[in-house]
N, C-alpha and C positions, 0 to 999 in steps of 0.2 A: 413629532409629526407621525401620522399613520395613514396608510392608504386603504385600510379596511373599511368596508361599507358601513356607514353609520347605522343602517337599518338592522344590522346583526349585533348581537350582544358583544360588547367589548371584552377582550381577554388581554391581560397584561403580564409581562415578565416581572416576577418578584425578586429573584436572586439568581446568582451564578455561584455554584459551590464546586470546589476542586478537591480531588482526593488522589494523593499519590498511592499507587497500587503496585504491589510486587508482581512481576520481577522488576519492571522498569517503566511502568505505564503511569498515566495520570488520567483519571476519569473526570468528566465535567457533567454536572447535573444542573439543568436550567429549570427552575420552578416557576409556576404561574399561579395566579389567583383563581384559576378554574380547577385547581387540584390535579392538574396534569403536568407531569415532569418530562423533560426531554434529556436524553443521555448521549454522550459522545466521549471521544478520547482526545485530550489536548496535549500533544507530545511532539517534541523533536528529540529523537533518540540521543541521549547524552547531554541534552540541554533542556530538560523538562522545566527547570525553574524559570528559564527565560520565557517559555510559553505561558507559564502561570502569570507572570507579570503582564504580558500582552493581553491575556484574557481579562485580567482584573481591570486593565485600562479600558478595554472595549465595553466592560460591564457598565461603566459610567454612562455610555450611550444607550445600552440595551434595556436596562431596568426601566420599567414603565411603558415600554413599547409593546405593541401587539405582535406576538411571535409568529402569527400566520403570514405576515408580509415578508416571506423569506427572501425573495429576490431583491426587494427594496433594501432590506437590512444588509444583504451581502454587498450591494453596490455602495451603500452609505459607509460601511466599515472600511471598504477598500479605498474608496475615492477620497474620503476625508483625511487620508494620510498622504503627506507630500512625498514621503519615501515609501513606495509601494513594493509589494512582492517580497521575496526573501523567505527563508524557512520559518522564522519565528512568527512574523505577522501573518503569513499565509496559513500556518498551522493553527494559530489562534482563531482566525476567521473560519477555517475549516471546521474546527470543533464546534463553534457556535452554530454554523450553518447546519451541521448534522443534527444537533440537538433541536433546532427549530423545525427541521423536517420531521423529526420524531414526534414533536408536539403536534404539528399540523396533522399528521397521519392519525394520531390517537384521537384528536378532537373530531375528525371526520369518520373515524372508525374503519380506516382502510390502510393497507400497507403503502409505504412510500412509493413503491414501484407502480401502483395504480394511479398515483398522481403524476407520474412521469410518462404516462401514455399506455401503461399496462405491460405485462410480461410478454416476452417473445420466446421464453423457454420455461419449462416446469422445474428443471434442475440445473445447477451451476457446477461445471467441472472445476476441480480444485487441485492444488498441488502443495506439498510441504517440503521442508528442508531436510537434507541428509548430509552426513559428513563422514570423514575418515581420511587420515593421512596416507594410509596404505590401501592397496586394492582390496584386501580382505576386510578391512574396517569399513570401507565405503560400500562394498557389496553387502555386508551384514546390516549396515544402517538402512540401505535401500530395501533389502528384503523385509526388515522390520516394518518399514512404511507400507510396503505392499501387503504384508499380513494385516496391517491396520485398515486396509481398504483403499489405499492410494494407488492410482495407476500412472501418476506423473509426479516427479520429484525435481528438486533443484539442489545442486551442490556448488562448491566454489573451488577455484584454483587455490593452491596453497599460498600462504603468506609468510614472510614478505616475498613479493615477486621481484626478480632482478630487473635492473633498468634496461638491459638489453637481453636478447634471447640466448642465454647460455645453453650449451648442449645438455648439461646435466639437468637443468631445470626443465627444459622442454621434454627430454626423454622421460623424466619422472611423471609429468602431467599426461603424456601420451600413454604411459603404462597404466596409470590410474583409470583413465576414462575408456580406453579400449578394453581394459579388464572388466570394467563395469558393464559395458555393452555386451561383451561376451557372456557375462554371467546372467544378465536379465533378458537378453535377446530382444524381441519385439514386444515383450509383455509389459514393459514399463518405459515411458518416455522420460528423458531427463534433460534439464537445462543446466548450463554451466555459467555461474556468475563469476565474471572477472573482477567485479566489485570496484572498478575504477583503479585497481591496483597496478595494472599493466600499462606500460608505455605503448604508444602506437606501434613501435617497432616490434615489441614482444607480441602484441596482439595479432599483428599481421602474420607472424610465424605460427603462433599457436592455433589460430583459426584454420590455417591451411593444413597443419598437422593433424587436427582433430576432425576434419571433415569425414573421415571414414568411420568414426564412432557415431556419427549421425545424431548429435545433440539436437533437441528440438529448437533450441536457441542458445546463443552466447549473449549474456547480459553484461552491459557496461564494459565493453572491451577497452574503452578509455573514458575519461570524464566527458559528459555530454556537451559541455560548452565548447569542446574542440570539434566543431561541426565538420571542418575539412577532413580531419583524421577519421572521424566516424564514417563519413561518406567513402573515404578511401578503403577503410577496412571492409565495409559492406560490399563494395564493388569487387573486392579481392577474393571473396569466399562464397561458397554455396551454403554455408551455415546461416540460418536466419539470425539477425541481430536484434537485440532488445535493449531498451533504455527508457529512462523517464522518472525514476523514483526521486531524483534530485532536481526535477523541474517543477515549476509552480505556476498555476493558473493557465488559462488558455493562451495568454500572451507568451508565457515561458515555453509552451509547447509549439507555438505557431512556427517559429523558425526551424525547429528540428523536423517537424512533420512536412513542411513545405520543401525542405532540403532532402527529404527522403533518406535520412540517416539510419533508419531502422525499419524492420518489418513488424515489430511488436513494440507497442508503447505501454509503459507501466506507471501511470499516474497513481499516486497514493491519496486515498480519500481524506486522510488526516493531514496531508501536507499541501496538496495541489489546489485546495479551495473548497473542499467538502463535496457533498452530493451535487450541489448546483454546478460546480465546475467540472466534475468528473463526467457528467452527461455531455457537456459541450466538447470536452477534449476527446471523448470517445467518438462523437459525431464527426469531429474534424479528422480524426485518424481514419474513420470509415470512408470519408470522402476521398482519401488518398489511398484506398485499398490496403490499409494496414490494420493489424489486429491490436487488441488491447489485452493485457494481463495485469490487472491492477495490483500494485505493490501493497503488501500488508504483512509486516513482521510483528504486529502489535496484538492487541487483545480481542476479546469476543465482540465488543461494541464496534470496533473498527471493522471486523469481519461482517457484522450485521449491516453496517452502512454500505460496505462494498457490495454485498449481495443484492441490495435494493437496486443499485445501478446495473450490476451484472445481468439481472433478470430482464433488462430492457434493451440490451445492446446486441445487435446482430453480429458485430465483429468481435465478440468475446472469444479469446483463446482459452483462458483458465484464470481462476482466482487464486492468488497466493495466500497461504495462511500458515500459522504455527500449529503445532500439534494440539494446543489447548483449544478445545471447542466450547469452552465456557462453563464447564461443570463447576458448580458452587457459586460462581459469580453471577450467572444468570439462571433463572428458575427453569428455563426451557432450553438447555444446551443443544447445540447443533448435532446432527447425526450424519455420519458419513456412510454412503452406500455406493458401491461400484464407482468409486472415485468422484462422487458428486454429492452436493448438499441440495436438498429440496428448497424451492422458493419459500421463504418464511411466510406463513399465512396470516400472522397477527397484524394488528394495526401499528402504524409508525414503523420503527425498525424491526418490529416483530419479536422483540425480546422483553423480558421482565428482569430488571437488574435487582440483585439481592444486596440491598444497602448494608445490611449487617455484615455480610462477607466482605464487601468493599472496605468497610471500616476495619475489619479484622486483618486485612492484608495491607494496611497502609505502611509506607516506608518514608524515609526522610528526603527522597528526591535527589540523592547524591550519585546515582548510577552514571558512569561515564563510559564512553567508547574506549576500547582497548588501545593502548599505545604500542606501536611496533617500531623496531629499529633494525637497520642492517648491521652486519657484523662489525662494520667500522664505527658504529655508534650514530650514524646519521639517521634521520627520520624516514620511516617507510609508511606507505598508505596501508590502513587497515582494510 
């Protein structure tokens, strides 16, 4: 079935092709009989092979369909599964959704953001990751990011985090982050990712202790399904709270946003339902006076898809990215200036993927998340 008007020339999906790409990505290419391809990333970090299987299963439905009916296909792929949501299925649907938007924009000759109502900004503020176990290492990593053009960064608490707030651990984190603030002053904002590593008890202590370092946000002070703890942590501190990279679709975000567990929500375009859902989640957050800072630790196609939505959202704080701006993998890599990336002017996602380089960077899909343990041998959160 298709909803496309019979008066216009029919376009159909020919194939869905997947490529494992170093360091830990998987690209999806959707081809059509009109000679226009759509690209995206089909990933769950550490479980990329599972997403490959889900995409291949959804391909049975999509091949032969008109790719321009993006909203219909999203609903059909989601609704036809008795077991909905979850990281694998949602990421597979996200990948297909992004690629279909890319095709539609290319066929119409406009950026995707024009199809979403048009841009509300000409440039998108972005931030990258920095690291360092000591103050000196963290400051050096942050200064390198600033030299590269970033005015906002994010780092993490050290791992493994103790189950309760030991004085030694808390003092070490206070030293690192107060040392970073003293070194950079007000010239660079930084967020602190607790990465879901901390228990609510540890997060309550750390957030209070770190208030004087003025982080722009603390991310995932505990796992987001613990709504009561998230709300308690938010109420206990002046530090803005961020969460959302492990939530999927508008229904997964609804409870969190309505409970006001965070000031900043971080949907991931490759996991939360693609471009179609990111727009809806951002609007829901905006209606509750919250900001969005879309999550993205992936590659340049994920960045391109995120930017399309970022351009349309009044409540955008900043866009997360890795340092790789696509050189080699895309023919028109992104450029960073004054901590921002310009709205991509080209049609679709605004990028041209270098298929030869994609094939040259292929791997076997075996990358796994690191495994951490406490000193007694029990399992710790990464």
